[in-house]
N, CA, C and O atoms as a GROMACS GRO file, in nm:
protein
  576
    1MET      N    1   1.603  -9.596  -7.715
    1MET     CA    2   1.608  -9.454  -7.742
    1MET      C    3   1.635  -9.379  -7.612
    1MET      O    4   1.564  -9.400  -7.513
    2SER      N    5   1.734  -9.294  -7.611
    2SER     CA    6   1.770  -9.218  -7.494
    2SER      C    7   1.694  -9.086  -7.489
    2SER      O    8   1.664  -9.026  -7.592
    3LEU      N    9   1.664  -9.043  -7.368
    3LEU     CA   10   1.591  -8.919  -7.347
    3LEU      C   11   1.676  -8.835  -7.253
    3LEU      O   12   1.714  -8.882  -7.146
    4VAL      N   13   1.707  -8.711  -7.290
    4VAL     CA   14   1.788  -8.624  -7.207
    4VAL      C   15   1.699  -8.512  -7.154
    4VAL      O   16   1.678  -8.411  -7.222
    5PRO      N   17   1.647  -8.530  -7.032
    5PRO     CA   18   1.557  -8.428  -6.978
    5PRO      C   19   1.635  -8.312  -6.918
    5PRO      O   20   1.754  -8.321  -6.891
    6GLU      N   21   1.564  -8.203  -6.897
    6GLU     CA   22   1.616  -8.092  -6.815
    6GLU      C   23   1.598  -8.138  -6.671
    6GLU      O   24   1.490  -8.186  -6.635
    7VAL      N   25   1.701  -8.124  -6.589
    7VAL     CA   26   1.690  -8.156  -6.446
    7VAL      C   27   1.707  -8.027  -6.368
    7VAL      O   28   1.803  -7.952  -6.388
    8ARG      N   29   1.612  -8.003  -6.278
    8ARG     CA   30   1.616  -7.881  -6.197
    8ARG      C   31   1.566  -7.912  -6.057
    8ARG      O   32   1.508  -8.018  -6.032
    9LEU      N   33   1.588  -7.818  -5.966
    9LEU     CA   34   1.537  -7.833  -5.831
    9LEU      C   35   1.385  -7.828  -5.832
    9LEU      O   36   1.325  -7.749  -5.906
   10ALA      N   37   1.323  -7.911  -5.751
   10ALA     CA   38   1.177  -7.910  -5.740
   10ALA      C   39   1.134  -7.787  -5.661
   10ALA      O   40   1.208  -7.736  -5.577
   11ASN      N   41   1.013  -7.742  -5.690
   11ASN     CA   42   0.955  -7.632  -5.613
   11ASN      C   43   0.807  -7.661  -5.591
   11ASN      O   44   0.753  -7.757  -5.645
   12GLU      N   45   0.743  -7.578  -5.513
   12GLU     CA   46   0.603  -7.606  -5.476
   12GLU      C   47   0.508  -7.608  -5.594
   12GLU      O   48   0.402  -7.670  -5.586
   13THR      N   49   0.542  -7.543  -5.703
   13THR     CA   50   0.454  -7.547  -5.820
   13THR      C   51   0.455  -7.685  -5.888
   13THR      O   52   0.372  -7.713  -5.974
   14ASP      N   53   0.550  -7.770  -5.848
   14ASP     CA   54   0.560  -7.906  -5.903
   14ASP      C   55   0.478  -8.006  -5.822
   14ASP      O   56   0.480  -8.126  -5.853
   15SER      N   57   0.407  -7.961  -5.721
   15SER     CA   58   0.347  -8.052  -5.623
   15SER      C   59   0.247  -8.151  -5.683
   15SER      O   60   0.242  -8.266  -5.639
   16VAL      N   61   0.166  -8.110  -5.780
   16VAL     CA   62   0.070  -8.204  -5.839
   16VAL      C   63   0.142  -8.316  -5.913
   16VAL      O   64   0.109  -8.433  -5.896
   17SER      N   65   0.241  -8.280  -5.993
   17SER     CA   66   0.318  -8.381  -6.067
   17SER      C   67   0.394  -8.473  -5.974
   17SER      O   68   0.400  -8.594  -5.997
   18ILE      N   69   0.454  -8.417  -5.868
   18ILE     CA   70   0.528  -8.498  -5.772
   18ILE      C   71   0.433  -8.594  -5.701
   18ILE      O   72   0.466  -8.711  -5.683
   19ALA      N   73   0.316  -8.546  -5.660
   19ALA     CA   74   0.216  -8.632  -5.594
   19ALA      C   75   0.177  -8.748  -5.686
   19ALA      O   76   0.163  -8.861  -5.641
   20ASN      N   77   0.159  -8.719  -5.813
   20ASN     CA   78   0.122  -8.825  -5.909
   20ASN      C   79   0.233  -8.929  -5.922
   20ASN      O   80   0.206  -9.049  -5.925
   21LEU      N   81   0.358  -8.883  -5.931
   21LEU     CA   82   0.470  -8.976  -5.942
   21LEU      C   83   0.485  -9.061  -5.816
   21LEU      O   84   0.506  -9.182  -5.825
   22LEU      N   85   0.474  -8.999  -5.700
   22LEU     CA   86   0.484  -9.074  -5.575
   22LEU      C   87   0.373  -9.178  -5.564
   22LEU      O   88   0.394  -9.287  -5.510
   23SER      N   89   0.256  -9.144  -5.614
   23SER     CA   90   0.144  -9.239  -5.612
   23SER      C   91   0.176  -9.362  -5.694
   23SER      O   92   0.135  -9.473  -5.658
   24THR      N   93   0.249  -9.346  -5.806
   24THR     CA   94   0.283  -9.463  -5.888
   24THR      C   95   0.378  -9.556  -5.814
   24THR      O   96   0.386  -9.675  -5.847
   25LEU      N   97   0.449  -9.504  -5.714
   25LEU     CA   98   0.538  -9.587  -5.633
   25LEU      C   99   0.464  -9.656  -5.519
   25LEU      O  100   0.521  -9.739  -5.448
   26GLY      N  101   0.337  -9.621  -5.501
   26GLY     CA  102   0.261  -9.678  -5.392
   26GLY      C  103   0.255  -9.589  -5.270
   26GLY      O  104   0.222  -9.636  -5.161
   27TYR      N  105   0.285  -9.461  -5.288
   27TYR     CA  106   0.279  -9.364  -5.180
   27TYR      C  107   0.181  -9.253  -5.216
   27TYR      O  108   0.222  -9.141  -5.245
   28PRO      N  109   0.051  -9.285  -5.214
   28PRO     CA  110  -0.047  -9.183  -5.252
   28PRO      C  111  -0.044  -9.065  -5.156
   28PRO      O  112  -0.038  -9.081  -5.034
   29CYS      N  113  -0.049  -8.946  -5.214
   29CYS     CA  114  -0.050  -8.825  -5.133
   29CYS      C  115  -0.110  -8.711  -5.216
   29CYS      O  116  -0.121  -8.720  -5.338
   30SER      N  117  -0.147  -8.608  -5.147
   30SER     CA  118  -0.206  -8.492  -5.214
   30SER      C  119  -0.097  -8.392  -5.250
   30SER      O  120   0.014  -8.397  -5.196
   31ASP      N  121  -0.129  -8.302  -5.341
   31ASP     CA  122  -0.034  -8.196  -5.374
   31ASP      C  123  -0.009  -8.107  -5.252
   31ASP      O  124   0.100  -8.053  -5.237
   32THR      N  125  -0.109  -8.092  -5.166
   32THR     CA  126  -0.092  -8.013  -5.044
   32THR      C  127   0.012  -8.078  -4.954
   32THR      O  128   0.097  -8.009  -4.896
   33ALA      N  129   0.006  -8.210  -4.941
   33ALA     CA  130   0.105  -8.282  -4.860
   33ALA      C  131   0.244  -8.265  -4.919
   33ALA      O  132   0.341  -8.247  -4.845
   34VAL      N  133   0.256  -8.272  -5.050
   34VAL     CA  134   0.386  -8.255  -5.114
   34VAL      C  135   0.441  -8.115  -5.088
   34VAL      O  136   0.559  -8.100  -5.056
   35ARG      N  137   0.358  -8.013  -5.102
   35ARG     CA  138   0.402  -7.875  -5.074
   35ARG      C  139   0.452  -7.864  -4.930
   35ARG      O  140   0.556  -7.802  -4.905
   36ARG      N  141   0.380  -7.922  -4.836
   36ARG     CA  142   0.418  -7.917  -4.695
   36ARG      C  143   0.552  -7.988  -4.674
   36ARG      O  144   0.639  -7.939  -4.602
   37ARG      N  145   0.568  -8.105  -4.736
   37ARG     CA  146   0.692  -8.181  -4.721
   37ARG      C  147   0.811  -8.110  -4.784
   37ARG      O  148   0.920  -8.107  -4.726
   38LEU      N  149   0.791  -8.053  -4.901
   38LEU     CA  150   0.901  -7.978  -4.966
   38LEU      C  151   0.945  -7.862  -4.879
   38LEU      O  152   1.065  -7.833  -4.870
   39ALA      N  153   0.850  -7.795  -4.815
   39ALA     CA  154   0.883  -7.680  -4.730
   39ALA      C  155   0.965  -7.722  -4.607
   39ALA      O  156   1.042  -7.642  -4.554
   40LYS      N  157   0.949  -7.845  -4.563
   40LYS     CA  158   1.021  -7.894  -4.445
   40LYS      C  159   1.165  -7.933  -4.475
   40LYS      O  160   1.249  -7.940  -4.384
   41LEU      N  161   1.195  -7.959  -4.601
   41LEU     CA  162   1.331  -8.000  -4.635
   41LEU      C  163   1.426  -7.884  -4.614
   41LEU      O  164   1.402  -7.772  -4.661
   42VAL      N  165   1.534  -7.910  -4.544
   42VAL     CA  166   1.630  -7.806  -4.511
   42VAL      C  167   1.728  -7.790  -4.627
   42VAL      O  168   1.794  -7.885  -4.668
   43ALA      N  169   1.736  -7.669  -4.677
   43ALA     CA  170   1.829  -7.642  -4.788
   43ALA      C  171   1.971  -7.676  -4.743
   43ALA      O  172   2.014  -7.640  -4.634
   44GLY      N  173   2.042  -7.746  -4.830
   44GLY     CA  174   2.179  -7.786  -4.800
   44GLY      C  175   2.186  -7.926  -4.744
   44GLY      O  176   2.282  -7.999  -4.770
   45SER      N  177   2.085  -7.966  -4.666
   45SER     CA  178   2.084  -8.100  -4.608
   45SER      C  179   1.996  -8.196  -4.688
   45SER      O  180   2.010  -8.318  -4.675
   46SER      N  181   1.907  -8.143  -4.768
   46SER     CA  182   1.816  -8.224  -4.849
   46SER      C  183   1.799  -8.160  -4.985
   46SER      O  184   1.815  -8.039  -5.002
   47VAL      N  185   1.766  -8.244  -5.082
   47VAL     CA  186   1.745  -8.191  -5.216
   47VAL      C  187   1.644  -8.279  -5.288
   47VAL      O  188   1.639  -8.400  -5.267
   48THR      N  189   1.563  -8.217  -5.373
   48THR     CA  190   1.472  -8.289  -5.461
   48THR      C  191   1.488  -8.231  -5.600
   48THR      O  192   1.471  -8.111  -5.621
   49PHE      N  193   1.521  -8.317  -5.695
   49PHE     CA  194   1.531  -8.278  -5.835
   49PHE      C  195   1.415  -8.337  -5.912
   49PHE      O  196   1.367  -8.446  -5.880
   50VAL      N  197   1.370  -8.265  -6.014
   50VAL     CA  198   1.272  -8.319  -6.107
   50VAL      C  199   1.333  -8.321  -6.246
   50VAL      O  200   1.415  -8.236  -6.280
   51ALA      N  201   1.292  -8.419  -6.325
   51ALA     CA  202   1.332  -8.430  -6.465
   51ALA      C  203   1.213  -8.381  -6.548
   51ALA      O  204   1.100  -8.425  -6.528
   52VAL      N  205   1.241  -8.291  -6.643
   52VAL     CA  206   1.136  -8.230  -6.724
   52VAL      C  207   1.164  -8.255  -6.871
   52VAL      O  208   1.276  -8.235  -6.918
   53SER      N  209   1.062  -8.298  -6.942
   53SER     CA  210   1.070  -8.316  -7.087
   53SER      C  211   0.940  -8.265  -7.149
   53SER      O  212   0.831  -8.300  -7.104
   54ASP      N  213   0.953  -8.183  -7.251
   54ASP     CA  214   0.835  -8.124  -7.316
   54ASP      C  215   0.743  -8.057  -7.215
   54ASP      O  216   0.621  -8.073  -7.220
   55SER      N  217   0.801  -7.982  -7.122
   55SER     CA  218   0.728  -7.907  -7.018
   55SER      C  219   0.650  -7.996  -6.922
   55SER      O  220   0.560  -7.949  -6.854
   56ARG      N  221   0.685  -8.125  -6.916
   56ARG     CA  222   0.615  -8.219  -6.828
   56ARG      C  223   0.716  -8.286  -6.736
   56ARG      O  224   0.822  -8.330  -6.781
   57ILE      N  225   0.684  -8.295  -6.607
   57ILE     CA  226   0.771  -8.362  -6.512
   57ILE      C  227   0.757  -8.512  -6.533
   57ILE      O  228   0.648  -8.568  -6.522
   58ILE      N  229   0.871  -8.577  -6.563
   58ILE     CA  230   0.869  -8.720  -6.594
   58ILE      C  231   0.945  -8.803  -6.491
   58ILE      O  232   0.951  -8.926  -6.502
   59GLY      N  233   1.004  -8.738  -6.392
   59GLY     CA  234   1.076  -8.812  -6.290
   59GLY      C  235   1.118  -8.723  -6.175
   59GLY      O  236   1.118  -8.600  -6.186
   60LEU      N  237   1.153  -8.787  -6.065
   60LEU     CA  238   1.203  -8.712  -5.950
   60LEU      C  239   1.296  -8.799  -5.869
   60LEU      O  240   1.291  -8.922  -5.874
   61VAL      N  241   1.382  -8.732  -5.794
   61VAL     CA  242   1.472  -8.798  -5.702
   61VAL      C  243   1.492  -8.707  -5.582
   61VAL      O  244   1.499  -8.585  -5.597
   62SER      N  245   1.501  -8.766  -5.464
   62SER     CA  246   1.530  -8.686  -5.345
   62SER      C  247   1.639  -8.755  -5.264
   62SER      O  248   1.654  -8.877  -5.268
   63ALA      N  249   1.714  -8.674  -5.191
   63ALA     CA  250   1.822  -8.728  -5.108
   63ALA      C  251   1.844  -8.635  -4.989
   63ALA      O  252   1.804  -8.519  -4.989
   64HIS      N  253   1.908  -8.692  -4.888
   64HIS     CA  254   1.932  -8.621  -4.764
   64HIS      C  255   2.075  -8.647  -4.717
   64HIS      O  256   2.124  -8.760  -4.724
   65LYS      N  257   2.139  -8.543  -4.670
   65LYS     CA  258   2.276  -8.553  -4.618
   65LYS      C  259   2.268  -8.582  -4.469
   65LYS      O  260   2.201  -8.511  -4.394
   66VAL      N  261   2.339  -8.689  -4.428
   66VAL     CA  262   2.333  -8.732  -4.289
   66VAL      C  263   2.476  -8.743  -4.233
   66VAL      O  264   2.558  -8.817  -4.288
   67PRO      N  265   2.506  -8.671  -4.123
   67PRO     CA  266   2.638  -8.687  -4.060
   67PRO      C  267   2.653  -8.828  -4.002
   67PRO      O  268   2.556  -8.886  -3.954
   68LEU      N  269   2.773  -8.881  -4.008
   68LEU     CA  270   2.801  -9.016  -3.960
   68LEU      C  271   2.876  -9.012  -3.828
   68LEU      O  272   2.957  -8.922  -3.805
   69LEU      N  273   2.852  -9.107  -3.743
   69LEU     CA  274   2.925  -9.120  -3.618
   69LEU      C  275   3.039  -9.221  -3.631
   69LEU      O  276   3.146  -9.202  -3.574
   70HIS      N  277   3.015  -9.328  -3.707
   70HIS     CA  278   3.111  -9.437  -3.715
   70HIS      C  279   3.231  -9.406  -3.804
   70HIS      O  280   3.329  -9.482  -3.805
   71GLU      N  281   3.226  -9.296  -3.877
   71GLU     CA  282   3.342  -9.251  -3.955
   71GLU      C  283   3.327  -9.102  -3.980
   71GLU      O  284   3.218  -9.047  -3.972
   72ASP      N  285   3.439  -9.036  -4.009
   72ASP     CA  286   3.435  -8.893  -4.037
   72ASP      C  287   3.364  -8.869  -4.168
   72ASP      O  288   3.392  -8.935  -4.268
   73GLY      N  289   3.272  -8.778  -4.168
   73GLY     CA  290   3.204  -8.740  -4.291
   73GLY      C  291   3.054  -8.764  -4.285
   73GLY      O  292   2.997  -8.790  -4.180
   74CYS      N  293   2.994  -8.755  -4.402
   74CYS     CA  294   2.849  -8.768  -4.416
   74CYS      C  295   2.818  -8.870  -4.525
   74CYS      O  296   2.902  -8.904  -4.608
   75ALA      N  297   2.695  -8.917  -4.521
   75ALA     CA  298   2.642  -9.002  -4.628
   75ALA      C  299   2.523  -8.930  -4.690
   75ALA      O  300   2.453  -8.855  -4.623
   76ALA      N  301   2.501  -8.954  -4.816
   76ALA     CA  302   2.380  -8.907  -4.882
   76ALA      C  303   2.288  -9.029  -4.893
   76ALA      O  304   2.330  -9.136  -4.937
   77ILE      N  305   2.164  -9.011  -4.853
   77ILE     CA  306   2.068  -9.119  -4.859
   77ILE      C  307   1.960  -9.080  -4.958
   77ILE      O  308   1.887  -8.983  -4.938
   78MET      N  309   1.950  -9.157  -5.064
   78MET     CA  310   1.848  -9.133  -5.166
   78MET      C  311   1.720  -9.199  -5.118
   78MET      O  312   1.715  -9.321  -5.100
   79THR      N  313   1.616  -9.119  -5.099
   79THR     CA  314   1.493  -9.171  -5.039
   79THR      C  315   1.378  -9.188  -5.138
   79THR      O  316   1.280  -9.255  -5.108
   80SER      N  317   1.389  -9.129  -5.254
   80SER     CA  318   1.288  -9.154  -5.357
   80SER      C  319   1.349  -9.134  -5.495
   80SER      O  320   1.426  -9.041  -5.519
   81LEU      N  321   1.313  -9.224  -5.583
   81LEU     CA  322   1.350  -9.214  -5.724
   81LEU      C  323   1.235  -9.276  -5.801
   81LEU      O  324   1.203  -9.393  -5.781
   82VAL      N  325   1.175  -9.199  -5.886
   82VAL     CA  326   1.065  -9.252  -5.968
   82VAL      C  327   1.067  -9.183  -6.103
   82VAL      O  328   1.089  -9.062  -6.114
   83VAL      N  329   1.044  -9.262  -6.207
   83VAL     CA  330   1.034  -9.213  -6.344
   83VAL      C  331   0.899  -9.257  -6.398
   83VAL      O  332   0.858  -9.371  -6.379
   84ASP      N  333   0.832  -9.166  -6.464
   84ASP     CA  334   0.703  -9.195  -6.526
   84ASP      C  335   0.717  -9.321  -6.613
   84ASP      O  336   0.816  -9.338  -6.684
   85GLN      N  337   0.617  -9.406  -6.607
   85GLN     CA  338   0.619  -9.536  -6.677
   85GLN      C  339   0.659  -9.521  -6.825
   85GLN      O  340   0.736  -9.602  -6.876
   86ARG      N  341   0.607  -9.419  -6.893
   86ARG     CA  342   0.635  -9.402  -7.037
   86ARG      C  343   0.778  -9.357  -7.065
   86ARG      O  344   0.824  -9.363  -7.179
   87SER      N  345   0.848  -9.310  -6.961
   87SER     CA  346   0.983  -9.257  -6.981
   87SER      C  347   1.091  -9.349  -6.926
   87SER      O  348   1.209  -9.312  -6.926
   88ARG      N  349   1.053  -9.466  -6.879
   88ARG     CA  350   1.151  -9.558  -6.821
   88ARG      C  351   1.237  -9.624  -6.929
   88ARG      O  352   1.198  -9.634  -7.046
   89SER      N  353   1.353  -9.667  -6.887
   89SER     CA  354   1.451  -9.734  -6.975
   89SER      C  355   1.499  -9.643  -7.087
   89SER      O  356   1.534  -9.689  -7.195
   90LYS      N  357   1.501  -9.513  -7.060
   90LYS     CA  358   1.549  -9.415  -7.158
   90LYS      C  359   1.660  -9.327  -7.103
   90LYS      O  360   1.697  -9.227  -7.164
   91GLY      N  361   1.714  -9.364  -6.985
   91GLY     CA  362   1.825  -9.289  -6.926
   91GLY      C  363   1.783  -9.181  -6.828
   91GLY      O  364   1.869  -9.112  -6.774
   92VAL      N  365   1.654  -9.165  -6.804
   92VAL     CA  366   1.607  -9.060  -6.713
   92VAL      C  367   1.648  -9.090  -6.570
   92VAL      O  368   1.696  -9.001  -6.499
   93GLY      N  369   1.630  -9.215  -6.525
   93GLY     CA  370   1.670  -9.251  -6.389
   93GLY      C  371   1.819  -9.231  -6.366
   93GLY      O  372   1.860  -9.176  -6.264
   94ARG      N  373   1.898  -9.274  -6.462
   94ARG     CA  374   2.044  -9.254  -6.451
   94ARG      C  375   2.078  -9.105  -6.444
   94ARG      O  376   2.164  -9.064  -6.366
   95CYS      N  377   2.011  -9.026  -6.525
   95CYS     CA  378   2.034  -8.881  -6.525
   95CYS      C  379   2.002  -8.821  -6.388
   95CYS      O  380   2.078  -8.739  -6.337
   96LEU      N  381   1.890  -8.862  -6.329
   96LEU     CA  382   1.853  -8.813  -6.196
   96LEU      C  383   1.954  -8.857  -6.091
   96LEU      O  384   1.994  -8.777  -6.006
   97VAL      N  385   1.996  -8.982  -6.095
   97VAL     CA  386   2.096  -9.030  -5.999
   97VAL      C  387   2.228  -8.956  -6.018
   97VAL      O  388   2.294  -8.924  -5.919
   98ASN      N  389   2.267  -8.929  -6.141
   98ASN     CA  390   2.390  -8.852  -6.165
   98ASN      C  391   2.382  -8.714  -6.100
   98ASN      O  392   2.482  -8.665  -6.047
   99ASN      N  393   2.266  -8.652  -6.104
   99ASN     CA  394   2.249  -8.521  -6.040
   99ASN      C  395   2.262  -8.533  -5.888
   99ASN      O  396   2.320  -8.445  -5.824
  100ILE      N  397   2.207  -8.640  -5.831
  100ILE     CA  398   2.221  -8.662  -5.686
  100ILE      C  399   2.368  -8.689  -5.652
  100ILE      O  400   2.417  -8.640  -5.550
  101MET      N  401   2.437  -8.766  -5.735
  101MET     CA  402   2.578  -8.794  -5.710
  101MET      C  403   2.660  -8.665  -5.712
  101MET      O  404   2.748  -8.646  -5.628
  102SER      N  405   2.630  -8.577  -5.805
  102SER     CA  406   2.699  -8.448  -5.812
  102SER      C  407   2.670  -8.365  -5.687
  102SER      O  408   2.762  -8.307  -5.628
  103TRP      N  409   2.544  -8.358  -5.648
  103TRP     CA  410   2.506  -8.284  -5.527
  103TRP      C  411   2.577  -8.341  -5.405
  103TRP      O  412   2.631  -8.266  -5.323
  104ALA      N  413   2.577  -8.474  -5.392
  104ALA     CA  414   2.640  -8.540  -5.277
  104ALA      C  415   2.790  -8.514  -5.274
  104ALA      O  416   2.848  -8.491  -5.167
  105GLY      N  417   2.853  -8.517  -5.390
  105GLY     CA  418   2.996  -8.489  -5.396
  105GLY      C  419   3.028  -8.347  -5.353
  105GLY      O  420   3.123  -8.324  -5.278
  106LYS      N  421   2.948  -8.251  -5.399
  106LYS     CA  422   2.969  -8.111  -5.359
  106LYS      C  423   2.939  -8.091  -5.211
  106LYS      O  424   2.991  -7.998  -5.149
  107ALA      N  425   2.855  -8.178  -5.153
  107ALA     CA  426   2.820  -8.170  -5.011
  107ALA      C  427   2.918  -8.250  -4.925
  107ALA      O  428   2.894  -8.271  -4.806
  108ASP      N  429   3.028  -8.295  -4.985
  108ASP     CA  430   3.132  -8.371  -4.915
  108ASP      C  431   3.083  -8.500  -4.853
  108ASP      O  432   3.129  -8.540  -4.746
  109CYS      N  433   2.988  -8.566  -4.920
  109CYS     CA  434   2.942  -8.696  -4.873
  109CYS      C  435   3.041  -8.804  -4.917
  109CYS      O  436   3.098  -8.797  -5.026
  110LEU      N  437   3.060  -8.903  -4.831
  110LEU     CA  438   3.152  -9.013  -4.860
  110LEU      C  439   3.090  -9.120  -4.947
  110LEU      O  440   3.159  -9.190  -5.021
  111LYS      N  441   2.957  -9.132  -4.938
  111LYS     CA  442   2.890  -9.239  -5.011
  111LYS      C  443   2.745  -9.200  -5.035
  111LYS      O  444   2.690  -9.111  -4.970
  112LEU      N  445   2.685  -9.269  -5.130
  112LEU     CA  446   2.543  -9.254  -5.162
  112LEU      C  447   2.478  -9.389  -5.135
  112LEU      O  448   2.521  -9.492  -5.187
  113THR      N  449   2.374  -9.387  -5.056
  113THR     CA  450   2.300  -9.507  -5.018
  113THR      C  451   2.158  -9.495  -5.068
  113THR      O  452   2.101  -9.385  -5.069
  114VAL      N  453   2.100  -9.606  -5.108
  114VAL     CA  454   1.959  -9.607  -5.149
  114VAL      C  455   1.893  -9.727  -5.083
  114VAL      O  456   1.953  -9.833  -5.070
  115THR      N  457   1.770  -9.709  -5.041
  115THR     CA  458   1.691  -9.821  -4.991
  115THR      C  459   1.583  -9.852  -5.093
  115THR      O  460   1.536  -9.763  -5.165
  116SER      N  461   1.544  -9.978  -5.098
  116SER     CA  462   1.444 -10.019  -5.195
  116SER      C  463   1.366 -10.136  -5.139
  116SER      O  464   1.423 -10.228  -5.080
  117SER      N  465   1.238 -10.133  -5.157
  117SER     CA  466   1.152 -10.240  -5.109
  117SER      C  467   1.190 -10.374  -5.175
  117SER      O  468   1.234 -10.377  -5.290
  118LEU      N  469   1.171 -10.481  -5.101
  118LEU     CA  470   1.204 -10.614  -5.152
  118LEU      C  471   1.132 -10.649  -5.281
  118LEU      O  472   1.183 -10.726  -5.362
  119CYS      N  473   1.013 -10.593  -5.302
  119CYS     CA  474   0.932 -10.629  -5.419
  119CYS      C  475   0.972 -10.554  -5.546
  119CYS      O  476   0.914 -10.580  -5.652
  120ARG      N  477   1.068 -10.464  -5.541
  120ARG     CA  478   1.104 -10.382  -5.656
  120ARG      C  479   1.224 -10.440  -5.732
  120ARG      O  480   1.332 -10.380  -5.736
  121ASP      N  481   1.203 -10.555  -5.792
  121ASP     CA  482   1.312 -10.624  -5.862
  121ASP      C  483   1.373 -10.541  -5.974
  121ASP      O  484   1.495 -10.541  -5.992
  122GLN      N  485   1.289 -10.470  -6.050
  122GLN     CA  486   1.342 -10.386  -6.159
  122GLN      C  487   1.433 -10.277  -6.104
  122GLN      O  488   1.537 -10.246  -6.162
  123ALA      N  489   1.393 -10.218  -5.992
  123ALA     CA  490   1.476 -10.113  -5.930
  123ALA      C  491   1.609 -10.171  -5.884
  123ALA      O  492   1.713 -10.108  -5.902
  124HIS      N  493   1.607 -10.290  -5.826
  124HIS     CA  494   1.731 -10.353  -5.780
  124HIS      C  495   1.826 -10.376  -5.897
  124HIS      O  496   1.946 -10.351  -5.887
  125SER      N  497   1.773 -10.424  -6.007
  125SER     CA  498   1.856 -10.444  -6.127
  125SER      C  499   1.913 -10.312  -6.177
  125SER      O  500   2.030 -10.305  -6.214
  126PHE      N  501   1.830 -10.209  -6.176
  126PHE     CA  502   1.875 -10.076  -6.219
  126PHE      C  503   1.989 -10.028  -6.132
  126PHE      O  504   2.091  -9.982  -6.184
  127TYR      N  505   1.974 -10.037  -6.000
  127TYR     CA  506   2.078  -9.988  -5.909
  127TYR      C  507   2.209 -10.064  -5.928
  127TYR      O  508   2.316 -10.004  -5.929
  128ARG      N  509   2.200 -10.194  -5.943
  128ARG     CA  510   2.322 -10.273  -5.969
  128ARG      C  511   2.386 -10.231  -6.102
  128ARG      O  512   2.508 -10.216  -6.112
  129HIS      N  513   2.302 -10.212  -6.203
  129HIS     CA  514   2.350 -10.176  -6.337
  129HIS      C  515   2.428 -10.044  -6.337
  129HIS      O  516   2.524 -10.029  -6.411
  130ILE      N  517   2.385  -9.949  -6.254
  130ILE     CA  518   2.453  -9.820  -6.254
  130ILE      C  519   2.564  -9.810  -6.150
  130ILE      O  520   2.622  -9.703  -6.131
  131GLY      N  521   2.594  -9.921  -6.080
  131GLY     CA  522   2.713  -9.923  -5.995
  131GLY      C  523   2.691  -9.936  -5.846
  131GLY      O  524   2.789  -9.936  -5.770
  132PHE      N  525   2.568  -9.947  -5.800
  132PHE     CA  526   2.546  -9.967  -5.657
  132PHE      C  527   2.577 -10.112  -5.621
  132PHE      O  528   2.551 -10.203  -5.700
  133ASP      N  529   2.632 -10.133  -5.503
  133ASP     CA  530   2.655 -10.267  -5.450
  133ASP      C  531   2.554 -10.294  -5.340
  133ASP      O  532   2.528 -10.208  -5.256
  134GLN      N  533   2.497 -10.412  -5.340
  134GLN     CA  534   2.409 -10.452  -5.230
  134GLN      C  535   2.499 -10.503  -5.120
  134GLN      O  536   2.572 -10.600  -5.138
  135ASN      N  537   2.495 -10.438  -5.003
  135ASN     CA  538   2.589 -10.474  -4.898
  135ASN      C  539   2.526 -10.484  -4.760
  135ASN      O  540   2.596 -10.473  -4.659
  136GLY      N  541   2.397 -10.503  -4.753
  136GLY     CA  542   2.336 -10.515  -4.622
  136GLY      C  543   2.186 -10.536  -4.631
  136GLY      O  544   2.131 -10.560  -4.738
  137TYR      N  545   2.124 -10.525  -4.517
  137TYR     CA  546   1.979 -10.537  -4.505
  137TYR      C  547   1.925 -10.408  -4.444
  137TYR      O  548   1.998 -10.334  -4.378
  138ARG      N  549   1.799 -10.383  -4.466
  138ARG     CA  550   1.732 -10.270  -4.406
  138ARG      C  551   1.619 -10.326  -4.320
  138ARG      O  552   1.543 -10.412  -4.365
  139PHE      N  553   1.610 -10.278  -4.198
  139PHE     CA  554   1.502 -10.316  -4.109
  139PHE      C  555   1.424 -10.189  -4.074
  139PHE      O  556   1.483 -10.086  -4.043
  140THR      N  557   1.293 -10.197  -4.080
  140THR     CA  558   1.210 -10.080  -4.057
  140THR      C  559   1.106 -10.109  -3.951
  140THR      O  560   1.052 -10.220  -3.944
  141MET      N  561   1.078 -10.010  -3.868
  141MET     CA  562   0.972 -10.019  -3.769
  141MET      C  563   0.891  -9.889  -3.777
  141MET      O  564   0.945  -9.780  -3.755
  142ARG      N  565   0.765  -9.900  -3.808
  142ARG     CA  566   0.679  -9.782  -3.813
  142ARG      C  567   0.656  -9.734  -3.670
  142ARG      O  568   0.633  -9.814  -3.580
  143LEU      N  569   0.661  -9.604  -3.649
  143LEU     CA  570   0.645  -9.547  -3.516
  143LEU      C  571   0.511  -9.478  -3.496
  143LEU      O  572   0.490  -9.411  -3.396
  144GLU      N  573   0.421  -9.494  -3.590
  144GLU     CA  574   0.289  -9.432  -3.575
  144GLU      C  575   0.180  -9.533  -3.553
  144GLU      O  576   0.063  -9.497  -3.539
   0.00000   0.00000   0.00000
């Protein structure tokens, strides 16, 4: 069964729902932290969309536009995508990614990149299914 949510830009009034969704991904945070983080995102360079169904936020996606040195243009980097457990496999994730693709295209990005933890096999299958190619490795070093 497909679900077609309303997708809109996130705002600070969404902070409790966003905090709950991020927690399901393993990134626990408070609504205060989410409000602070949303305020730091630079309009035009970053975007966060939420998916809403029956007045309830059921998913979110965020991305950032990054200028490239190795080629002319920019890349969009999708840094979070999460759909509420009860709303998965109903087209919500694809809908959110489509909105990011549209935003990235209007922002003159050459490509959309997503990173995903090694343990997220379902996410990897989803990304491949909707057209992403796995073409490298990600290495991370915490600086704190």
